[in-house]
C-alpha positions in Angstrom: 0.0 0.0 0.0 2.4 2.6 1.1 5.2 2.1 -1.2 3.2 0.8 -4.2 1.8 3.1 -6.7 -1.8 2.0 -6.0 -2.0 2.8 -2.5 -1.1 6.0 -3.5 0.1 7.4 -1.0 1.8 5.0 0.1 -0.2 6.7 2.2 1.4 8.6 5.0 4.7 8.4 3.4 3.7 10.7 0.6 4.8 13.6 2.9 5.8 12.3 6.3 3.4 13.7 8.9 4.4 16.0 11.7 4.5 14.5 15.1 1.5 16.3 16.5 -1.3 15.3 18.8 -4.5 16.1 17.0 -7.3 17.0 19.3 -10.8 16.4 17.9 -13.3 18.9 19.1 -16.7 17.9 17.6 -18.4 21.1 18.5 -15.9 23.0 16.4 -15.9 20.6 13.5 -16.5 22.0 10.1 -17.1 18.6 8.6 -20.8 19.1 8.0 -21.1 16.2 5.5 -19.9 13.7 8.1 -22.2 12.5 10.9 -21.6 10.0 13.6 -17.9 9.5 12.6 -16.5 6.2 14.0 -13.0 4.7 14.0 -12.7 1.1 12.6 -9.0 0.3 13.0 -6.4 1.1 15.6 -2.8 0.8 14.6 -0.5 0.7 11.5 -1.3 2.1 8.1 -4.8 1.1 7.0 -6.2 2.2 3.6 -8.0 1.5 0.4 -11.1 0.2 2.2 -13.9 -0.6 -0.3 -17.4 -1.8 0.5 -19.0 -5.1 -0.3 -22.1 -4.9 -2.5 -24.3 -5.3 0.6 -22.3 -2.7 2.6 -21.7 -5.0 5.5 -17.9 -5.5 5.2 -14.9 -3.9 3.5 -11.7 -5.2 2.0 -8.7 -3.1 2.8 -4.9 -3.3 3.1 -2.8 -2.9 6.2 0.8 -3.1 7.4 -0.1 -3.3 11.1 3.0 -4.7 12.8 0.8 -5.9 15.8 -0.6 -8.4 13.3 2.9 -9.6 12.4 3.1 -7.8 9.1 6.2 -6.5 7.4 4.4 -4.9 4.5 0.8 -4.5 3.2 -1.6 -7.4 3.2 -5.3 -7.6 2.3 -8.0 -8.1 5.0 -11.7 -8.5 5.2 -13.3 -6.3 7.9 -16.8 -6.8 9.2 -18.0 -3.3 10.0 -20.4 -4.3 12.9 -17.6 -6.3 14.6 -15.0 -3.5 14.2 -17.5 -1.0 15.8 -18.0 -3.2 18.8 -14.4 -4.1 19.7 -11.2 -1.9 19.3 -9.1 -5.1 19.5 -10.9 -6.8 16.7 -8.6 -8.3 14.1 -10.0 -8.7 10.6 -9.6 -11.9 8.5 -6.5 -12.1 6.4 -7.4 -12.7 2.7 -4.1 -12.4 0.9 -1.3 -15.0 1.2 0.8 -13.2 3.7 3.6 -13.3 1.3 5.1 -10.5 -0.9 3.4 -7.1 -1.0 -0.2 -6.6 -1.9 -2.3 -3.6 -2.9 -5.7 -2.4 -4.2 -8.3 -4.9 -3.2 -12.0 -4.8 -4.3 -15.0 -7.0 -3.5 -16.3 -8.9 -6.5 -20.0 -8.7 -7.6 -20.9 -12.0 -5.9 -20.2 -10.3 -2.5 -17.9 -13.1 -1.4 -14.7 -13.1 -3.4 -12.0 -10.4 -3.3 -9.8 -9.0 -6.0 -6.3 -7.7 -5.2 -2.8 -7.1 -6.6 0.1 -9.1 -5.2 3.8 -9.8 -5.7 3.8 -13.1 -3.9 4.6 -15.2 -7.0 8.0 -13.5 -7.2 8.9 -14.4 -3.6 7.8 -14.6 0.0 9.5 -11.5 1.2 8.4 -7.9 0.8 10.0 -6.3 -2.3 12.4 -3.5 -1.3 11.5 0.1 -1.0 13.3 2.1 -3.6 14.6 5.5 -2.6 16.3 8.3 -4.4 17.6 11.1 -2.2 15.5 14.3 -2.4 12.5 12.7 -4.2 9.3 11.0 -3.1 8.7 8.1 -5.4 6.4 5.1 -5.9 7.9 1.8 -6.9 6.1 0.2 -9.8 7.0 -3.5 -9.0 7.0 -5.6 -12.1 6.0 -8.6 -10.1 2.5 -7.3 -9.4 -0.3 -9.3 -10.9 -4.1 -9.4 -10.1 -5.7 -12.3 -8.3 -9.1 -13.2 -7.0 -9.4 -15.0 -3.6 -12.5 -16.4 -1.9 -13.6 -15.3 1.6 -11.3 -17.8 3.2 -8.2 -16.4 1.4 -7.8 -19.2 -1.2 -6.8 -17.9 -4.6 -9.3 -19.1 -7.1 -8.1 -17.2 -10.2 -5.2 -15.2 -11.5 -6.5 -12.6 -13.9 -3.2 -11.1 -15.3 0.1 -12.7 -16.1 1.8 -10.2 -18.5 5.4 -9.1 -18.0 5.5 -6.0 -15.7 3.1 -4.1 -13.4 -0.6 -5.0 -13.3 -2.5 -3.7 -10.3 -5.0 -1.0 -9.2 -8.0 -3.0 -10.2 -11.6 -2.0 -9.4 -15.0 -3.5 -10.4 -17.9 -1.9 -12.3 -21.2 -1.6 -10.3 -22.8 -3.4 -13.3 -20.6 -6.4 -12.4 -19.4 -6.9 -16.0 -15.9 -5.2 -16.1 -12.7 -4.5 -14.3 -10.5 -1.5 -14.8 -6.8 -1.7 -13.9 -3.4 -0.1 -14.6 -0.8 -1.9 -16.6 2.7 -1.2 -18.0 2.5 -3.9 -20.6 2.4 -1.4 -23.5 5.4 0.5 -22.3 3.7 3.2 -20.2 1.3 3.1 -17.2 -2.1 3.1 -18.9 -5.6 2.2 -18.0 -6.9 -1.2 -19.3 -10.3 -2.9 -18.9 -11.2 -6.6 -18.9 -14.2 -8.8 -18.4 -15.0 -9.9 -14.9 -13.4 -13.3 -15.7 -10.1 -11.7 -17.0 -10.9 -12.1 -20.7 -10.9 -9.4 -23.4 -8.2 -7.2 -21.9 -8.1 -3.8 -23.7 -6.0 -0.7 -23.4 -8.1 2.5 -23.1 -5.7 5.4 -22.4 -2.6 6.4 -24.4 -1.3 9.7 -23.0 2.3 9.9 -21.9 2.4 9.8 -18.1 0.9 7.7 -15.3 -2.8 6.8 -15.5 -4.2 5.0 -12.5 -6.5 4.6 -9.5 -9.6 4.4 -11.7 -13.1 3.9 -10.5 -16.4 3.4 -12.3 -19.4 5.8 -12.1 -22.5 4.5 -10.4 -24.1 3.6 -13.8 -20.9 1.8 -14.9 -20.6 4.0 -18.0 -17.7 6.2 -17.1 -14.4 6.2 -15.2 -12.6 8.7 -13.0 -8.9 8.4 -12.5 -5.7 10.3 -11.5 -3.0 11.0 -14.0 0.4 12.7 -14.4 0.9 14.5 -17.7 4.5 15.6 -18.2 4.5 18.5 -20.7 8.0 19.8 -21.3 10.7 17.8 -23.0 12.6 17.7 -19.7 9.5 16.5 -17.7 8.9 13.7 -20.3 12.5 12.7 -20.1 12.5 12.5 -16.3 9.3 10.5 -16.3 10.6 8.0 -18.8 13.9 7.7 -17.0 12.2 7.0 -13.6 9.8 4.6 -15.2 12.7 2.6 -16.7 13.9 2.1 -13.2 10.4 1.0 -12.0 9.6 4.3 -10.4 7.1 7.1 -10.6 7.0 10.6 -9.0 3.4 11.2 -7.8 3.7 14.8 -6.7 1.9 16.3 -9.6 -1.4 14.7 -10.6 -4.9 15.9 -11.7 -8.2 14.1 -12.1 -9.7 13.0 -15.4 -12.9 11.2 -16.6 -13.6 9.2 -19.7 -16.1 6.7 -21.0 -15.4 3.0 -20.3 -14.0 2.6 -23.8 -11.5 5.5 -23.2 -13.4 8.0 -25.3 -14.2 11.6 -24.3 -11.3 12.0 -21.9 -11.8 15.2 -19.9 -9.6 16.9 -17.3 -11.6 17.7 -14.2 -9.2 19.4 -11.9 -6.6 22.1 -12.6 -5.5 22.6 -9.0 -1.8 21.8 -9.1 0.2 19.5 -6.7 -1.4 16.1 -6.0 -5.0 15.4 -6.6 -5.8 11.7 -6.3 -8.0 8.9 -4.8 -11.1 10.0 -6.7 -14.5 8.4 -6.3 -17.9 9.2 -7.7 -20.6 10.7 -5.5 -23.8 8.5 -5.6 -25.4 11.0 -8.0 -22.7 10.3 -10.6 -22.4 14.1 -11.1 -19.7 14.9 -8.5 -16.4 13.4 -7.5 -14.8 13.2 -4.0 -11.0 13.1 -3.8 -7.9 13.9 -1.8 -5.7 16.9 -2.4 -2.9 18.9 -1.0 -3.3 21.8 -3.5 -4.1 24.2 -0.6 -1.0 23.3 1.4 2.2 25.4 1.3 4.5 22.5 2.3 2.6 19.6 0.7 1.8 17.3 3.6 -1.7 18.4 4.4 -4.2 16.2 2.5 -7.9 16.9 2.8 -11.0 15.5 1.1 -12.7 17.7 -1.5 -15.8 17.4 -3.7 -16.0 18.8 -7.2 -18.6 18.7 -10.0 -17.7 16.5 -12.9 -17.3 19.6 -15.1 -14.6 21.0 -12.7 -16.9 23.6 -11.0 -18.1 23.9 -7.4 -15.0 22.8 -5.5 -15.9 22.2 -1.8 -13.7 21.1 1.1 -15.1 18.1 3.0 -12.6 17.4 5.8 -10.7 19.8 8.1 -9.4 17.5 10.9 -5.8 16.2 10.9 -3.3 16.5 8.1 -4.1 13.3 6.1 -7.4 12.3 4.7 -7.7 10.1 1.7 -9.2 7.0 0.0 -12.9 8.0 0.3 -15.6 5.5 -0.9 -19.4 5.8 -0.7 -21.4 2.7 0.5 -23.5 1.1 -2.3 -26.7 2.8 -0.9 -24.9 6.2 -0.8 -25.6 6.6 2.9 -22.1 6.2 4.3 -18.5 7.3 3.6 -15.4 5.3 4.5 -11.9 6.9 4.3 -8.4 6.8 5.8 -7.2 9.5 8.2 -4.4 10.1 10.7 -6.8 11.8 13.1 -6.8 10.4 16.7 -3.4 8.8 16.2 -2.0 10.5 19.4 1.2 11.7 17.7 2.1 8.4 16.0 2.4 7.7 12.3 -0.7 5.5 12.3 -3.4 6.0 9.6 -6.7 4.4 10.4 -10.1 3.7 8.8 -13.1 5.8 9.7 -16.7 5.5 8.7 -19.4 8.2 8.9 -23.0 8.8 7.8 -23.0 11.0 4.7 -25.0 14.2 4.8 -25.5 15.9 1.4 
């Protein structure tokens, strides 16, 4: 999660958080769209939590060392159980080997889709660092798998050379969108729910990823870097040749499921990412640091699909990301470093959504 391109932000490590104790004062909260906010996890980095079709559980990734993890693995969290017990440990779905990222519950409400490097080895692939740069590693050993609710892998959906990950499923239950480097650049691809008919749908130079379907399954929203100058393109390609991407400049785009009618939604600068459609299909919620002078303050925002009507949703803490609406549109789940008492922990929170 946190050092793979999918978990985008590699969550808290995008810009390391300040060691501050955040005091939550509900009476002063400006988060008017969030009601009855509850914490679901307690420790480690927890992110990319996505609802099952019935809204009763989520799949997510965690590196919680208290669970014996060295890097991100995929879990199934029953919401009612997590709300009752702060010591609740969700069920492990991934193999416990390699590094995993970007899970999503399949249309049958039982099986879980996720990306994993476990075929390349049991250990976590190394975190790649270049002094002075924040980078994501694009591990070529990532492929996409489907496991049942007990964690048994029942299907491998990709087996091409290079990075295949960041898969999400259409609400219609017919297609999967994912990011792949098989054509030489990080582009969006789609495939049928069984892994057949894999098609490339974007072609712009730069990273395209983190895509999600609209509620009607007809459109996609995604994040993308678009290097413009010759120098920017050269740097992007040089990093990519080393299996790296710099995610500090990204904007949001939409397109039809076949890749047609690509439109840029945001023009905010800095990093705009983790987009998800509002239940109306006319707005997009996302995470951004465009307002921050130093870069490490990420808040949730909402914007109309045409790029108008920008509204800030969260104000508490300095990291909020990975928002997803429940299938009935009544709840929002997201990751935040609020209530972490000065640690680096990022936890899952769920709230009733108020339009």
